[in-house]
N, C-alpha and C positions, 0 to 999 in steps of 0.2 A: 504494500500500500504506500509506504513511504517512498519507494523507488518510483512508483507510478506518478506520484505527486511531483517529485523532482524532475522526472522526464517531461511531464506536461509543462511545468514551470519553465524549464529550459527551452522547450519548443516555443512558448509564448515570447520569451526574451529574445531568442534568435530570430524568429519569424515576425514578431510584432503582431499587434491587433489592428484590424482595419475596420473602420466604421464608415458606412455609407449613409448619407442623409439626403433625402429627396424633399425639396422645398416646393410647396404650393402655398402661395400667400393666403393668409387668413382673411375671410370675407369681413369679419367684424372689425378689422384694423383699418378699413377704408373710411376714415373720418377725419376731417379737418375742422377745427373749431371756427366759430364765426369771426373771432378776432383775427384769424389768419387769412381771412378772405376779403377781397375788395368789395366795395358797394357796386352793384351792377343794376342797370336798367335796360334790360334786353327787350327789344320790340318784336323780334322774329324768333321762331324756333331754331334749335341747333341740333344737328345730327352728330353723333359720336361713333367713330369707326375704329375697329382694331386693324391696324395696318401691318401687324407683325406676321411675317411668313414663317417664323421659326416655331414649329409645333413639335419639334423633336426634343426629347430630354437630353440635356448636355451637361457636362461637368462645368460648373461655374467657378469653383475654386477648391483648393485643398489646403489643409494645414498639416505641415510636416508629413506629407504623403500618407498619413494614416487616417485622416478624417476628410472624406470626400463629400462635396456638396454638389448635388445635381438639381436641375430644374428646367422648366420650359419658359422661354421668354414670352411666348404667347400667353401663358397664365399670368405672368407678371404684368403684361399689357392689359389683360382683362381686369386685374386688380386696380391698375391706374385708372382705367375707364370707369370703374365703379366708384372710385374716389371722386373723380371729376363729376360724374352724374349726381352723386349724393350732394356735393357742394353746390353745384349749379341749381339743382332743384330747390334747395333751401334758400337760394337767392332769387327764386321765382323765375328762373330761366326754363322755358319749355323745351324738353328733350323729345325730339321726334326723328326717328330714323329716316324719314322721307323728306326732311327739311333741305332747303337749298344751301344753307350755311353748314359747312362740315368742318369738324376737327378730326383729323386722323392721327392716332397715337401709335407708337411702337416703341417698346423697350428694346434697345439694340445692345445694351451692355448690362451685365450684372456681375459684379466682382466683389470679392472680399479679401482682405489682407490683414496680417497681423501688424500691430503697431507696438510701441514700447510697452504699454500696460493694458491696451485694449485691442479690439479688432474693429476694422472699419469696413462697412459695406457701402458699395457705390452702385447707383442705378443711372443709366443713361437713357433719357426719354426723348425721342424724336417726335416733333409735332409738325403737322402740315395742315395749313388752313385751306379752305375751299378756293381761295384766290391765289394759291400756289406758293405762299410764303412758308419756308421751312425754318424751324429753330430747334435748338437742343437745350434741354435742361438736365443738369447732373445733380442728383440728390445723393446725400450720404448720411450715414448714421454710425455712431460709435457704440459698440456693445462690449460687455464685460468679458465674455468668453465665446469660444467657437460654437458652443452648443446653443447659443442664442442667435444664430445666423438668420433663421427665419424671421425673427422679430426685427433684426437689423435691416433686412431687405424690405420688410413692410414699412419701416420708418423712412428708409431711403426713397421708396416709392412715394410716400406722402410728401417728403421734402421736394422731390422733383415736380410733383403736381402743384404744390404750394407756389413754387417758383413760376410755373407756367401760368397759373391763374392770377398772379400778381404782375405779370409782364404787361406793360402798357399797350403793346400791339395786340396781344390776345384780348385784353379788356376792350379795346376799341373794336376789334373784330366781332366780339360777342354782342356788343351794344349797337352796332350799326345795322 
């Protein structure tokens, strides 16, 4: 029995342990407070579209090659769209998928990296308006440890959406 324990322990030490974590953003996290949002007076409905083409699960990051994080950028974009929809509806903006005014969103980057005492998650959100203007917002969040990566990505999504909704061009586009 003692030899079996030593053999297993030695195998774990030599081979290491590998943890795979698959991230799907939490639907309840898609909320920005009213203080974080601009005042809007929209006169026309707005359509929101997921422009992400990446529906394949991919490795987003790894920590010390033993903790692997996977996710779909399409799911991250859906989470960003949910945040935008929730925020705009609370500001009395009508969301209608058949509207002439369109905001197309796509998360094109999701990354996480260790820092000195924390971990940083980054989301790159590409926005394209119906009149052809493209812009990019990069949101980030700092988390205490690698096991909170999902929360970090959710906070980074909210940060990028907050930046987008407070951009003067986007505000003017929604209001015109």
